[in-house]
FINU-307386 format. One record per residue (C-alpha): residue in one letter; z, y, x. Coordinates in steps of 0.05 Angstrom, whole numbers, plus 32768, in hexadecimal, padded with zeros to 4 digits. Layout:
<pts>
aZYX
...
</pts>
This chain:
<pts>
m815E7F3E7F27
n812A7F757F28
t814A7FAF7F04
f81107FE17F08
a80E37FEF7ECD
q80A47FC57ED1
d807880007EBC
a8095802E7EF1
t807280477F2F
r8090801F7F68
e8090801E7FB3
v807E7FD87FC8
n80927FC3800E
f80607F92802B
d80827F6D8064
g80597F4B8099
l80627F00809F
v80737EF080E7
g803B7EC78106
p80417E828125
t80357E9D816C
h80707ECD816B
n80817ED481B5
y80A27F0381E7
s80697F198214
g80837F618219
l803F7F80820C
a80527FC181EA
h80517FFD821A
g808B802C820B
n80B17FF881E2
i80F17FEC8208
a81097FB181DF
s80C77F8E81E7
a80C77F998233
s81107F84823C
h81067F418219
r80C57F2F823B
g80C07EE6824E
l80F77ECC8220
v80ED7E8E81F6
s80DE7EA181AE
n80EA7E7D816D
p80AF7E8A813E
r80CE7E628106
e810F7E888108
a80EA7ECB810D
a80C17EBC80CE
l80FD7EA380A8
q81267EE180BB
g80EE7F0C809F
l80EA7EE4805F
a81367EE88057
k81327F348059
m80F97F358027
k81207F087FF8
a815F7F317FFD
l813A7F717FEC
h81147F507FB3
d81557F347F97
a81727F7B7F9A
g813A7F937F6D
f81097FB07F9F
a80BF7FA37F99
q80AA7F767FD2
g80687F5B7FEB
v804F7F348028
l80157F3E8058
p7FF87F02807E
p7FFA7EF980C9
q7FBD7F0180F5
p7F9C7EC38113
r7FB77EBA8159
p7FA17EA9818D
a7F657ED6817C
i7F2F7EA88196
e7EF67ED5817D
m7F0F7F0981AE
l7F047ED881E7
d7EBB7ED381D1
r7EB57F1E81DB
l7ED67F198220
g7EA27EE78238
f7EC67EA58231
t7E9D7E6B8217
g7EA57E2481FD
t7ED27E0781C7
p7F0F7E2F81B1
a7F3B7E0481DE
e7F0C7E0E8219
k7F0A7E59820F
l7F567E5C820D
a7F5D7E32824C
a7F297E5C8271
a7F4B7E9D825C
w7F8F7E838273
a7F717E6F82B6
a7F4E7EB282BE
d7F8A7EDE82AA
p7FC67EC78280
a7FCF7F10826B
i7F917F09823F
v7FAE7ECD821B
r7FF17EF08212
a7FCD7F2B81F1
i7FA17F0281C3
s7FDD7ED881AE
s800A7F13819A
a802A7F0F8156
a80367F5B8154
a80107F618113
m80527F4D80F3
w80657F9780F9
t803B7FAE80BF
a80557FF580C2
n801B7FFA80F4
a7FE87FD980C7
a7FCF801780A2
t7FDE805B8086
i7FE38061803A
t7FDA809B8009
p7FF2808E7FC2
s7FC4809D7F88
f7FF280D67F72
d7FDF80FD7FB0
a7F9580EB7FB7
p7F6181177F94
d7F3B80DB7F79
g7F7A80BB7F5C
r7F74807C7F86
v7FA2805D7FBB
h7F8380688000
f7F8A8039803C
t7F7580438084
a7F81800880B2
a7F9D801F80F5
n7F7180188132
l7FAE800C815F
q7F81801A819B
s7FBA802B81CA
s7FC57FE181DB
f7F937FA781DF
h7FC07F7481BC
r7FC57FA1817E
a7F807FC18180
i7F627F7D816C
e7F887F7E812A
a7F617FB38103
p7F277F8880E7
t7F567F5380CB
t7F867F8780B1
a7F4D7FA8808C
a7F367F658070
a7F7C7F548058
l7F877F988037
g7F427F948018
a7F527F4F7FFA
i7F957F677FDF
f7F7E7FAB7FC5
a7F377F9A7FB2
d7F2E7FC17F71
d7F087FFF7F87
s7F1880237F46
h7F6080257F5E
f7F5C801E7FAA
a7F34803D7FE2
q7F2D801B8025
h7F1980468061
e7EFF803080A5
a7F2F803280DF
l7F278070810A
p7EFC806C8149
a7F228040817B
t7F26807581B1
p7F63809781D1
a7F5180D881AD
f7F5C80B88168
s7F948087817A
d7FB480738138
e7FF3804A812F
g7FF5804880E3
a802F805780B5
a8062805280ED
n8052809C80F9
h804B80B080B0
t807E80BF8079
r807280D88033
l80A981058017
c80AD81147FCC
a80DA811E7F91
g80C780D97F77
y809380A47F83
d806980BC7F48
a806F81067F5D
p8043812B7F8E
g8056811F7FD6
v805381428019
h803A81178052
l805D811C8095
f802F810680CC
v805081008110
y802880FE8151
g803980FB819A
r7FFE811C81BC
d7FBC814081B3
g7F82811081BA
l7F47813E81CA
d7F448165820B
r7F4681AF81FC
g7F5381C48243
d7F9C81D18234
a7FBC81AD8270
g7FFE81CD8260
q800B81A58220
p805181888222
g8051813C8223
s807880FD8232
k807D80EA827B
r809680A2827A
f806D80858241
t802B809A8223
a802F80B281DB
r8008808581AC
q7FF780AF816E
t7FC980EB8175
r7FC78129814A
e7F7D8120813F
a7F8880DA8123
s7FBC80F280F1
q7F8F812B80DB
a7F5380FD80D3
i7F7A80CE80A6
a7F918109807B
r7F48811D8073
q7F3280D68063
h7F6680D3802B
g7F5481178010
l7F978138801E
a7F998183801D
a7FBC81B0804F
d7FF681BE8020
q80038172801B
c800A81668066
v80398176809F
f8023816380E5
a805E815F8113
r80608152815E
q8090811C8176
s80C3812D81AA
a80AB811A81F0
a80F381098203
a80F680D881C9
i80B580B681DE
d80CF80AE8224
a810F80908209
g80E7805981E6
v80D5807A81A4
f808E806081A4
h8086806D8159
n80A680A1812D
d80C6806B8103
v80F3805B813E
i811380A08137
a810A80B580EE
v8101809780A9
g80F380B88066
n80F680A5801D
g80EF80D17FDF
p810981167FF5
v813580FA802D
l812480FE8076
l815580D880A2
y814880EB80EA
h816680F3812F
e816B813A814A
s813D81258183
a8105810D8155
f80D7814A8156
a80BF817B818B
d80D181B5815C
e8103819D8129
a810E81E08107
a80C381EC80FC
v80B981A680E0
l80F281AD80AE
a80DC81F2809A
e809581DC808B
l80AC819F8066
r80DB81C9803B
e80A581FC802B
k807181C88017
m80A0819B7FF1
d80BC81D77FCB
a807581E77FB3
f807381A17F94
g80B781A77F74
a80DC817C7FA6
t8116818F7FD2
l811A81738018
v815B814E8028
p8160814A8074
v8194811A808F
r819C812B80D9
v81BD80FD810B
n81D781248147
s81D3810C818E
d821E81138197
a822780E0815F
v81EF80B08172
s81CC80B781B5
l818180B081BA
e818C807181E2
d81B9805281AC
a818780658176
v81508040819B
a817C800481AE
t81947FF88167
y815680108142
l818280388113
f8146805F80F9
n8116802480F8
s8136801480B6
q811F8010806E
l813780498043
l813080337FFA
t813E804F7FB6
r816A80247F8A
a8163801D7F3F
d819C804F7F35
g817780847F5E
a81A5807F7F9B
m818A80677FDD
i8199802D800A
v818780288053
i81767FE3806F
v81897FE080B9
p81857FAB80EF
a81C57F8580FC
e81C77FA68141
c81DE7FE6811E
e821F7FC78107
r822E7FAF814D
n82297FF5816B
p8269801D815B
a82488061815F
v820E804D8132
a823B80298100
a8268806680FC
e822C809380F0
l8213806680B8
d825880698098
r825580B5809C
i821080B9807D
v821F808D8041
a826180B18035
d823F80F68035
p8234810F7FED
a81FF81408006
n81CB8109800A
p81B880CF7FDB
i81C180998010
a81FA80717FF1
e81F7802E8015
y81DF80098052
r81D47FC0805E
a81C77F9C809F
y81977F6280A7
d818B7F3380E1
v81447F3A80FA
k81557F2B8142
q81157F068152
s80EE7F44813E
m81207F75815D
d811C7F5281A1
n80D17F5C819F
g80D97FA6818E
g80D57FAB8142
g810A7FB7810D
p810B7FB480C1
a80DD7FF180B9
c80AA7FD480E9
l80A47F9680BF
r808D7FB98080
l80537FE38066
r80668010802B
v803580177FF2
v804580417FB5
l802480227F78
s802280317F2E
a80297FF87EFC
a7FDE7FF97EF1
e7FD17FF67F3C
r80017FBC7F44
a7FDC7F987F0D
a7F9A7FA57F30
m7FAF7F897F74
n7FAF7F407F8A
p7FEF7F247F6C
g7FF57EEB7F9E
v80157F177FD3
l804D7F307FA6
f80907F127FB8
d80BF7EED7F89
a80F07EB37F8F
a80B97E7E7F86
r808D7EA07FBB
h80C97EA27FEA
d80D47E587FE4
e808A7E497FEE
l80877E74802C
v80C77E56804A
a80AA7E118040
w80687E28805F
v808C7E44809C
e80B47E0480A5
r80757DDA80A2
h804D7E0280D4
y80787E298104
r80967E148147
d80DF7E238155
r80D27E31819E
l809A7E5581C2
t80977E68820B
i80637E94822B
d80437E58824D
d803D7E378208
l80097E6B81F6
a7FD87E438220
d7FE27E0681F3
p7FA07DFA81CD
a7FC77DD98195
l7FDE7E1F8180
i7F977E2E816A
a7F947DF58139
e7FDC7DFF8122
t7FD27E488113
r7F907E3F80F0
a7FAB7E0880C4
a7FE77E3380B2
l7FBD7E7080A0
d7F8A7E478079
e7FC37E2E804E
l7FE27E748049
t7FA47E978031
t7F9E7E637FF9
l7FE77E6C7FE7
l7FE07EB87FE4
g7F9C7EB67FC2
l7F7B7EE07FF8
g7F3B7EB98004
s7F1A7EB48049
i7F347EF3806B
y7F347ED580B1
g7EF87ED080DE
f7F047E8780EE
q7F027E7780A4
r7EBD7E95809D
v7E9B7E7B80DC
g7EBB7E3780E2
r7EE87E1A8116
</pts>
């Protein structure tokens, strides 16, 4: 039962529905889990059902839950741009013959990780009193860079009322403005309807200023740039006293922390983080405290030390790629992957955190999202957080809001359309084109989204 007041400002978690081409191609540079499971046989049906089970559990616990649709894959329109011609099946066959890596990229279901979909500023922080959205350009990898137009179309269909919502263009898709969305952004506040301080975390400077001595990661290239984070803050009208721009630790990036949400998670005034998260931990905490104090909020840092949980264990279990949520009683719960319970050090640290009266985290629950975890994304990757007032919730498309009936409809939809086995070679099967398009046609009707996909507008 939903125990929150219906007229309250709520944080709605919009989880991405796992797409029918969920596979283990190992495309994500710097994502150790993705690389280590490359080539395995995937189960798209199980992956989608695991995601829906987590959504239902959180909805049943009283949390506001929504869904975001998958992207159409394989992305045949991208093959047009790459010079392939003929029918969709002929283009797919020609691309596979030319280079299977192209087909693996255009068949990725990585849009399921909607923490990367966009960056959001609630209306309480924006000078025009609207909720602001910027779809991420995700330009650091080809398989994700092709998502931005469809992401923008989906968000535009869901949040269409421009008296309440503002949609911004994705940043220029260049290395200088590389943007990975809300996976590198956390809003800290006294309450959802109180002013917030926005923590933007970046891994590198994007523009060449002749400073060759800038410290940086050596094993993996940092994805988010400082310039991208600053540009989004400007787009959304955020003032300097509302923002903290923090550099990610190079050691963390090289250990597989490709996004900040693999090493830190925030909610309300709480920042749960590993001591290796930031290049200058003390400076980040000091600036957060100062700016939050000015808004009447007190930062509650919950630090996990390396001698309790190593950086390697944090990445392997995705302890920090968890959902930190506020319960109806004001206490917090952290939703962790099941892998956390199987690691003795991580499980012991979770027990310590929830037993500590100095922080409001009172409970943790583990959920099985193994299909997503093996591809490099945990519970936090699967959701995009949007703070909405009651009026804003009333103004959005209601078809994407989750309830028991919607759960049953989506489970039946998955069972009708999804395969229970997919190999990398199966991505060359032209039947996947028709299967995916039929599934998404039905889904957009079910969710009331209209024709948000290119194939729906230009024919098949």
